[in-house]
C-alpha positions in Angstrom: 114.3 99.5 135.2 113.9 100.4 138.9 118.0 100.7 138.9 117.8 103.3 136.0 115.2 105.2 137.8 117.3 105.8 140.6 120.1 107.2 138.6 118.3 109.2 136.3 114.5 110.7 137.0 113.5 112.4 133.1 112.3 115.4 134.2 108.6 116.2 132.8 108.8 118.3 129.2 107.3 121.6 129.2 106.6 123.0 125.3 106.9 126.9 126.2 106.1 129.4 123.5 106.7 132.9 123.6 103.3 135.2 123.1 104.7 136.4 119.4 105.0 132.5 118.3 101.8 131.8 119.9 100.1 134.2 117.8 102.1 133.6 114.2 102.2 129.9 114.8 98.8 127.9 113.6 97.4 124.9 116.1 99.0 122.3 113.9 102.0 124.1 113.5 102.0 124.2 117.6 101.5 120.6 117.7 104.6 119.8 115.0 106.6 122.2 117.0 105.8 120.4 120.2 106.7 116.8 118.4 110.1 117.8 117.2 111.2 119.0 120.3 109.9 116.4 121.9 111.7 114.0 120.3 115.1 116.1 120.7 114.0 115.9 124.3 114.1 112.1 125.0 116.9 111.6 122.7 119.1 113.4 125.0 117.8 112.0 127.9 117.3 108.5 126.6 120.8 108.1 125.4 122.4 109.3 129.2 119.7 107.0 130.6 121.2 104.1 128.6 124.8 105.2 128.7 125.2 106.4 132.3 123.3 102.9 133.2 125.8 100.5 130.9 122.1 99.5 129.4 122.5 97.3 126.5 119.3 96.9 125.4 118.0 98.1 122.6 114.4 97.0 122.5 111.8 99.9 124.3 108.1 99.5 125.3 105.5 101.6 125.9 101.8 102.5 125.9 99.0 104.5 124.3 96.7 106.8 126.5 94.6 109.7 125.9 93.1 111.3 122.9 94.8 108.8 120.5 93.4 105.3 121.5 89.8 104.4 122.0 88.8 102.2 124.6 85.5 100.1 124.2 84.2 97.4 126.1 80.8 95.6 124.5 79.5 92.0 125.2 78.3 89.7 121.5 77.0 86.7 121.2 79.1 83.7 120.4 79.8 82.2 117.2 81.1 78.8 116.3 83.8 80.5 113.5 86.1 82.4 114.5 85.9 84.5 111.4 82.7 85.4 112.2 83.4 86.3 115.5 86.2 88.9 114.2 84.0 90.1 111.8 81.2 91.1 114.4 83.8 92.6 116.5 85.7 94.9 113.8 81.7 96.0 113.0 80.7 96.9 116.8 83.7 98.5 117.1 83.7 100.4 113.9 80.1 101.9 114.7 81.4 103.0 118.5 84.9 104.6 117.6 84.9 108.1 117.2 86.9 108.2 114.1 87.4 106.3 110.8 88.7 103.2 111.5 90.8 103.5 107.5 93.8 105.0 109.4 93.2 103.4 112.6 95.2 100.3 114.1 92.1 97.6 115.9 93.0 95.4 118.5 90.5 93.1 121.0 90.9 90.5 123.4 87.5 88.2 124.3 88.0 88.7 128.7 85.2 87.0 129.8 81.6 85.5 129.4 78.4 86.5 130.8 75.0 85.3 131.1 72.1 87.9 130.6 68.6 86.8 130.1 69.4 83.5 130.1 72.2 84.2 127.1 75.7 83.3 127.0 77.6 86.4 125.7 81.3 87.0 125.4 82.9 89.9 126.6 85.3 92.2 124.6 87.8 94.9 125.1 88.5 96.7 121.8 91.2 99.3 121.5 91.6 101.6 118.1 95.0 103.5 117.8 96.0 106.5 114.8 98.7 105.0 112.8 100.3 108.3 112.8 100.8 108.0 116.5 102.7 105.2 116.0 104.9 106.6 113.8 105.3 109.8 116.4 106.2 107.2 119.1 108.4 104.9 116.8 110.5 108.6 115.9 110.3 109.2 119.8 112.3 106.3 120.7 114.7 105.7 117.6 116.6 109.1 118.9 117.5 107.4 121.4 118.7 104.2 119.2 116.0 102.0 120.0 113.5 100.3 118.3 109.8 100.0 119.3 109.2 96.5 120.4 105.2 97.1 122.1 102.6 99.9 122.2 100.0 98.6 124.8 97.0 99.9 126.7 96.6 101.8 130.0 94.4 99.3 131.3 96.4 95.9 130.4 99.4 97.6 131.3 97.6 98.3 135.1 96.2 94.9 135.1 99.6 93.6 134.5 101.1 95.5 137.5 98.2 95.2 139.8 96.2 91.7 138.5 95.0 90.3 142.4 94.0 93.6 143.3 91.4 94.0 140.9 89.9 90.7 142.2 90.1 91.8 145.7 86.2 92.4 146.2 85.1 88.9 144.9 84.2 87.4 142.2 81.1 89.6 141.8 82.0 92.6 143.2 83.1 96.0 141.5 86.4 97.3 141.8 87.3 100.9 140.4 90.7 101.6 138.9 91.5 105.4 138.4 94.5 106.5 137.3 95.2 110.0 137.4 98.0 110.8 134.6 99.3 113.3 133.4 96.8 114.8 131.2 94.1 112.8 131.3 92.0 110.7 134.6 91.4 107.1 133.5 88.4 105.2 134.8 88.2 101.5 134.2 85.7 99.7 136.2 86.3 95.6 136.9 83.6 92.9 137.7 85.3 90.4 139.0 88.4 91.4 137.7 87.1 91.7 134.1 86.8 95.1 132.7 83.4 96.3 132.1 83.4 99.9 131.9 86.4 102.5 131.1 86.3 106.3 130.0 89.0 109.0 129.8 88.4 112.7 131.4 90.3 115.2 129.5 92.0 116.7 132.9 95.4 115.7 134.7 97.7 116.4 137.5 99.2 119.0 134.6 96.0 120.6 134.7 96.7 120.7 138.8 99.9 122.0 138.3 98.5 124.3 135.4 95.8 125.9 137.1 98.1 126.6 140.3 101.6 128.0 137.7 99.3 130.5 136.1 99.1 132.6 139.3 97.1 135.6 140.3 96.0 138.0 143.1 95.3 136.6 146.6 94.2 138.5 149.7 95.8 142.0 147.6 99.2 139.7 147.2 100.3 139.0 143.4 101.4 135.5 142.9 104.0 134.4 140.0 106.1 131.5 139.8 109.6 131.4 138.2 109.1 127.9 137.0 107.0 124.8 137.0 108.6 123.0 139.7 107.8 125.8 142.2 104.4 124.6 141.2 104.9 120.7 141.6 106.6 121.1 144.8 103.8 123.1 145.8 101.1 120.8 145.0 102.5 117.3 146.6 103.5 119.8 149.6 99.7 121.0 150.2 97.6 118.1 149.1 94.2 118.5 148.8 93.0 120.7 151.7 89.3 121.6 153.0 88.0 125.0 152.4 88.3 125.9 156.4 91.8 124.7 156.1 92.9 126.4 153.5 91.5 130.1 154.9 94.0 129.4 157.7 96.8 129.7 154.8 98.5 132.7 153.3 99.9 133.8 149.9 101.2 131.6 147.7 100.4 128.5 150.0 96.6 129.4 150.1 96.8 130.6 146.0 98.0 126.6 145.4 95.6 125.5 148.4 92.5 126.5 146.2 93.8 125.8 142.7 94.5 122.5 144.0 90.6 122.4 145.3 88.9 123.9 142.7 90.0 121.3 140.1 90.3 118.2 142.1 86.5 118.9 142.5 86.2 119.6 139.0 87.9 116.1 138.3 86.1 114.4 140.9 82.3 115.8 139.7 83.4 113.9 136.6 84.5 110.6 138.1 81.1 110.7 140.4 79.1 110.9 136.7 81.1 108.2 135.2 80.1 105.6 138.4 76.6 106.9 138.3 76.5 106.0 134.4 77.9 103.0 135.3 75.8 101.6 138.3 72.8 103.1 135.8 74.1 101.4 132.5 75.0 98.2 134.0 71.9 98.0 136.4 74.0 97.6 139.6 74.2 98.7 142.8 77.3 100.4 143.8 81.2 100.1 144.0 83.0 97.9 146.3 86.2 99.5 146.2 88.2 101.9 144.4 92.3 101.8 143.5 94.2 104.9 142.7 97.2 105.3 141.1 99.4 108.2 138.7 101.7 110.4 140.5 98.1 112.6 141.7 97.3 109.9 143.1 99.8 110.4 145.7 99.1 114.0 146.7 98.3 114.5 150.3 94.6 114.0 151.0 93.6 112.6 147.8 93.0 109.1 148.4 90.6 110.4 151.7 88.9 113.3 149.1 87.8 110.8 147.1 86.9 108.3 149.5 84.6 110.5 151.7 83.2 111.5 148.2 82.3 108.6 146.8 81.4 106.5 150.3 84.0 103.9 149.3 86.9 102.7 150.8 89.9 103.4 148.5 93.3 102.0 148.4 96.3 103.6 147.1 97.6 100.9 144.3 100.9 99.6 145.1 102.7 97.9 141.8 105.8 96.8 144.0 103.8 94.9 146.5 104.6 91.3 144.5 108.2 92.8 143.9 111.3 93.1 145.7 113.4 95.9 145.5 115.6 94.9 147.4 118.5 93.9 144.8 118.0 97.7 143.4 119.3 101.1 144.7 116.2 102.2 144.5 115.4 104.3 148.0 112.6 102.6 149.8 111.2 105.9 151.1 110.9 107.4 147.7 108.2 103.9 146.7 105.0 105.4 148.5 105.3 108.9 146.6 106.3 107.6 143.2 105.3 104.0 143.3 101.3 105.0 141.9 103.1 106.9 138.8 105.2 103.7 138.0 102.6 101.3 137.7 101.9 101.3 133.7 105.6 101.3 133.6 105.8 98.2 135.9 103.0 96.4 134.1 104.9 97.3 130.7 108.2 95.3 132.3 105.9 92.3 133.3 104.4 92.3 130.1 108.3 91.9 128.3 108.9 89.5 131.1 105.8 87.0 130.5 104.9 88.3 126.6 101.2 87.5 127.3 99.7 86.5 124.2 96.3 88.2 125.6 97.3 91.3 125.4 96.7 94.1 122.9 99.7 94.7 121.4 99.5 97.3 118.4 103.1 97.1 117.2 102.4 92.6 116.4 98.8 93.9 115.2 100.8 95.9 112.5 103.6 93.8 111.7 102.7 90.2 112.4 105.6 89.0 110.8 107.8 90.6 111.9 109.7 88.3 114.6 112.1 86.1 112.9 112.8 82.5 114.7 116.5 81.8 114.4 118.2 78.2 114.9 121.0 77.8 118.2 123.4 75.7 116.3 125.8 75.8 119.7 125.0 72.1 120.4 126.0 70.9 117.0 129.5 72.5 116.9 130.0 71.2 120.6 129.7 67.9 119.8 131.7 67.9 116.8 134.5 68.9 118.1 134.5 66.8 121.2 134.1 63.9 117.8 137.0 65.4 115.9 139.1 65.7 119.3 139.1 61.5 119.7 140.3 61.3 116.1 144.5 60.2 115.6 146.4 62.1 113.0 146.2 59.3 110.2 142.3 59.4 110.1 142.7 62.7 110.6 144.3 63.0 107.3 142.2 60.3 105.3 139.0 62.4 106.9 140.8 65.9 105.1 141.7 64.1 101.6 137.8 63.0 101.7 137.0 66.7 102.5 138.8 68.1 99.9 138.1 65.7 96.9 134.2 66.3 98.7 134.8 69.9 97.9 136.3 69.7 94.2 133.2 67.4 93.0 131.2 70.1 94.5 132.8 72.8 93.1 133.3 71.1 90.0 129.3 70.7 89.5 128.6 74.4 89.3 130.8 74.4 86.1 129.3 71.7 84.7 125.5 72.3 85.2 126.5 76.5 84.1 128.2 74.5 80.8 124.9 72.9 80.1 122.9 75.5 80.7 124.9 77.8 78.1 124.7 75.1 75.2 120.9 74.8 76.0 120.6 79.0 75.9 122.2 78.8 72.5 120.1 76.1 71.4 116.5 78.2 72.6 118.3 81.4 71.3 118.8 80.3 67.5 115.2 78.4 67.4 113.8 82.0 69.2 115.3 83.3 65.8 113.7 81.1 63.4 110.1 81.9 64.9 110.8 85.7 65.2 111.9 85.6 61.3 108.5 83.8 60.5 106.0 86.1 63.1 108.2 89.1 61.2 107.0 88.3 57.9 103.7 87.5 59.4 103.0 90.4 60.4 104.5 92.6 57.6 101.6 90.4 56.0 99.0 91.4 58.0 99.9 94.7 58.4 99.7 95.4 54.5 96.2 93.7 54.8 95.2 96.0 57.2 96.6 99.2 55.4 94.9 97.9 52.4 91.6 97.8 54.1 91.6 101.2 56.0 92.7 102.4 52.0 89.7 100.7 50.7 87.6 101.8 53.1 88.5 105.7 52.8 87.9 105.4 49.1 84.6 103.4 49.5 83.5 106.7 51.6 85.1 109.2 49.7 81.7 109.9 47.6 79.8 110.3 51.0 82.5 112.9 52.5 82.2 115.1 49.1 78.4 114.9 49.3 78.4 115.9 53.0 81.1 119.0 52.4 79.2 120.4 49.3 77.7 123.2 50.7 74.9 124.7 47.8 75.6 128.0 48.0 73.7 128.9 44.9 70.4 127.6 46.2 71.0 129.7 49.1 71.5 132.4 47.4 68.4 132.2 45.3 66.2 131.2 48.4 67.5 135.0 50.3 66.6 136.4 46.8 63.0 134.8 47.1 62.5 135.9 50.7 63.6 139.2 50.3 60.3 141.7 49.8 60.5 144.4 46.8 60.3 146.8 49.5 63.7 145.9 51.5 67.1 146.8 49.7 70.3 144.5 51.0 73.3 146.3 50.3 75.7 143.3 51.7 75.2 139.7 51.9 77.9 137.9 54.2 77.7 133.9 54.4 80.5 132.6 56.0 80.0 128.5 55.7 84.1 127.5 55.4 84.0 126.6 59.3 81.7 125.8 61.9 79.7 127.2 63.0 78.0 128.6 59.7 76.9 132.0 59.9 75.5 134.8 57.6 74.7 138.8 58.0 72.6 141.0 55.8 72.2 144.8 55.7 70.7 147.0 53.9 67.6 149.5 54.7 64.0 149.8 54.3 60.9 152.2 54.5 59.8 151.6 57.9 61.2 149.3 60.8 57.9 147.4 60.3 59.3 146.1 57.0 62.5 144.7 58.6 60.5 142.1 61.3 58.3 141.1 58.7 61.6 140.4 56.7 63.1 138.6 60.4 59.9 136.2 60.0 59.9 135.8 57.1 63.7 134.3 57.1 63.2 132.4 60.2 60.7 130.0 58.5 63.9 129.3 55.6 65.3 126.0 55.1 68.9 127.7 55.3 68.8 130.7 57.9 68.1 129.7 60.8 67.5 131.7 64.5 67.9 135.5 62.1 68.4 138.3 65.2 68.3 142.3 64.7 71.6 143.3 65.1 71.3 147.1 64.9 68.9 149.4 63.8 69.0 153.1 62.7 66.4 155.8 61.0 68.6 158.2 58.7 66.5 161.6 57.9 66.4 162.5 54.1 64.5 166.0 55.2 61.7 166.7 57.5 58.9 164.7 56.0 60.9 161.3 54.7 63.5 159.2 56.4 64.2 155.6 55.9 65.3 152.7 57.9 69.5 151.4 58.5 69.5 147.6 59.5 71.7 144.5 60.1 70.5 140.8 60.5 72.6 138.1 61.6 71.7 134.3 62.3 73.0 130.7 61.4 73.6 128.9 58.1 72.3 125.2 58.2 72.9 122.8 55.5 70.2 119.8 55.5 72.0 116.2 54.9 72.1 115.4 51.2 69.5 113.6 50.0 70.8 109.8 49.2 71.9 108.6 46.2 69.1 106.7 44.3 69.4 103.4 44.4 69.8 101.6 40.9 67.2 100.0 39.5 67.9 96.2 38.3 68.0 96.2 34.7 64.9 94.4 33.0 65.7 91.0 31.4 65.3 90.8 27.6 62.6 89.2 26.9 62.7 85.9 25.3 62.7 85.4 21.5 59.7 83.5 20.4 60.0 80.0 19.5 59.1 79.1 16.5 55.8 77.0 16.5 55.8 73.5 16.2 55.1 71.9 13.0 52.5 69.3 12.5 53.8 66.1 11.5 
């Protein structure tokens, strides 16, 4: 790993858009565009990294940090059954995660035990990763011809790299591990080497760089940068300076120093709030030690700024402390500057060597049976070859003849077996054909019986259908005639009963409008005419003193159900004939 880093340092990926593109593209379009460009970027640089350094491996391990992954710490009472404890962890994790667990991968580990209020509790670290991020990470490595072997979490990667340092404050000592990453600053607090608190701040090294790169005006001088590399170089060159030293600078350096101090101060405020929250939440008194990792941790005076602000001893994390880089050509003078940024990578490399089962690997959780077990036959083949070498020519010929006979027997066995199977299949086929004929005959009989039953059912209900479909048109007309007053003259009666809904429309004339409304009221009480409504009225003048009302009505026709047919009364039995009177003997 160190050799590869010495040969090729992958430059930071920058996603740049023109103002026109930003205006036209939605947020989702910008994210998709960034992912596609990042994958092309990684394909190019990973291919160069592997080829130029003659690296044969096709396996890659990475870590998830920032928004896509959420990490929580909590304590639960122990249970004797593993399944019950796992269910309790999943239930508690679902409560604390900010997104739905249906599309997330959940991993958890028991990291210790603690006694509170005379109750034993198990300490649990849980991590949830959104599943779509797994696909993105897989595609990122696929371009370089690599398969993804693991996705780890940031805390456990740093634990593998810095292990002993996290316990340097003693069994009850509190160590704050602050990782100043590219986009986020992660705060992890360990007590006795066990993670007790984790929080991500959405500000990191990129935030400082962008504040410088944005440019502006200082002392009447306009500040601009050609590229991000200039801003990054200034960030590490100047570092964190106190306000009085900043005033002594001029031009671009003064601008950069102001932006660095302002941004670092904001990050520190979040760090201070997180530490204060931990102390109050867990009933602790103070933090005993601070360890800094990440690229920005190596900035000048950054360690001193954090140390003086929190009034806690601080050190830069050294992931190579227990490793010997002498066998590589990695320049020793670059280790102090780049070592803190490489801490997660060193932890991943140590995981690949140790394969610690206590480390959460999201790929193993998603695909638990992906590893195949292979058998090593090299020892068997070597012993067999040594035994054959000791045999003379005659014995070898006998052995060869036996092997040939065995091969012929083994070769003929499948043929004999196949012939037997063919004969059996023929007999089974003949038997099945006979059974099929019987079933076909039975099915035809059943089909005929069902058809007869259906026909008889239709015939039985035919009389009822006729009775139900019969429209008593004559009764409707008779009722209309009986309900129409003598002063109302109907000119047209349209009765539609062929389709649903059945309707009627009446038009005519009368002497006054009152007659029309009386006629409406009378129709509404009839047996057939329902919901009559006035469609139109018109006053037609005959002369100066005479007129008549022309009207139109409409509504629905309802046919009441026909009365059931009269039941046939049972025929009376004929009276018994009188028997002749008995005769006296």
